[in-house]
Structures are given as structure tokens and as C-alpha cells.
C-alpha positions as CSV (number, residue, x, y, z in Angstrom):
1,M,-14.2,-10.3,-8.8
2,N,-11.0,-9.8,-10.8
3,L,-9.0,-7.5,-12.5
4,E,-6.5,-7.2,-15.0
5,V,-4.5,-3.8,-14.4
6,V,-1.5,-2.2,-16.7
7,L,0.9,-0.8,-14.2
8,P,3.0,2.0,-14.8
9,N,5.9,0.2,-15.8
10,G,4.1,-1.8,-17.8
11,A,3.4,-5.0,-16.1
12,I,0.0,-7.1,-16.4
13,I,-1.5,-8.6,-13.7
14,W,-4.6,-9.9,-12.5
15,T,-5.7,-9.6,-8.8
16,G,-8.2,-11.4,-7.3
17,A,-10.0,-14.5,-7.0
18,N,-12.7,-16.9,-8.6
19,T,-13.3,-18.3,-5.5
20,L,-16.0,-17.5,-2.9
21,K,-14.1,-16.9,0.1
22,N,-10.3,-15.3,-0.2
23,A,-8.9,-13.9,2.5
24,T,-5.4,-13.9,2.3
25,G,-2.8,-10.8,1.9
26,Y,-3.9,-8.1,0.7
27,N,-7.2,-7.0,-1.4
28,L,-5.7,-5.3,-4.6
29,T,-8.6,-5.4,-6.3
30,Q,-10.3,-2.8,-3.8
31,L,-7.1,-1.3,-3.6
32,L,-6.6,-0.3,-7.5
33,V,-10.5,0.7,-7.7
34,G,-10.3,3.0,-5.0
35,S,-7.0,4.9,-6.5
36,E,-8.9,6.1,-9.4
37,G,-6.6,5.1,-12.1
38,T,-3.6,6.6,-10.3
39,L,-1.9,2.9,-9.6
40,G,-2.4,1.4,-12.7
41,V,-5.1,1.1,-15.9
42,I,-7.3,-1.4,-15.6
43,T,-8.2,-3.3,-18.7
44,Q,-10.2,-6.3,-17.9
45,I,-13.1,-6.9,-15.3
46,V,-14.7,-10.0,-14.6
47,L,-18.0,-9.4,-12.6
48,K,-20.6,-11.4,-10.7
49,L,-24.3,-11.2,-11.7
50,L,-26.6,-11.7,-9.6
51,P,-30.7,-12.1,-10.5
52,Q,-33.0,-9.3,-9.5
53,N,-35.7,-10.7,-7.2
54,R,-39.5,-9.0,-7.5
């Protein structure tokens, strides 16, 4: 849902939002995950855990 990322210039940014629907602007979270570390270093991750249905 959210990422804390350290950019190459040393700036620390948070991406994403804690809302159910976040459809404004660019999706920086998916961009940084897809870049595999070339755009910045991910230092913290906020996840949403779902129970397993049996």
C-alpha cells in the first residue's frame, strides 16, 4: 500500500495512500517496485494482510 523510499539524491519520500481507492496522479508505488532498485532503495513497506479463506 505504501513505501518509504530513499532516492539517489538522499531525499526520503513516501508513496501510496492509506485509502481504499487512490486514483489520482502517477502510481509511484508500482513504478518503484517495478524498477527493481534502480530509482531508489525501499526502506519501509506498509502491507495489507488478508485472512486465508478455507
